[in-house]
C-alpha angles and dihedrals in degrees: 000000000000120000118197125192112251090235094057092042093051094045093048093048093043091222125149099232126130104257125235130202097264141005117217109191090197094064108020126063094222138340110296094007097118092047091049092052091048090052090051085064095205093322128112115315097192092117090052091050092046091052090048091050092048090050092052093042089059090047091049091052089055092047092049091052090050091049090050089052089051088055092054110140093010109096093182090055092048091047091051092047093051092047092049092048093050090049090050092051092049091049093048094048096044095046091046090052091047092051091047092053096051118119093008095317131233099079129120092254094051092047091049091048092051095043092045090050092050092050094047097045091046089051090050093048091050093052093044092049097053137053090202121106115248090254092053091046093051090051096047122102 
């Protein structure tokens, strides 16, 4: 298990979250997420979920660029990757919209469900797409 200091994680992700001593990707959704939720003190956590999604979206973009580089010279590989990524984006957007619209839609719980889903599925896609460790991914250009 890799532990990153919160300072390095926040700087690498360029997110405006208060940094904690360590980020454990096995237990925390994104760097600073747990601290953000604690500060919300039982109130809405949409900002925390949005920050987590933005963190993983940046990591996914890095992973996608690395995967494209791995396909260099192989048009079939590149075509499959692009098709898979477009399918992923459509799935993420449609499922998020579905979750938001549940039980009449528009409430805090529906927004949190949709945003939480987007963050978690983007995290999963990032980790599935790359063979890099989280630490290596965060340090890549």
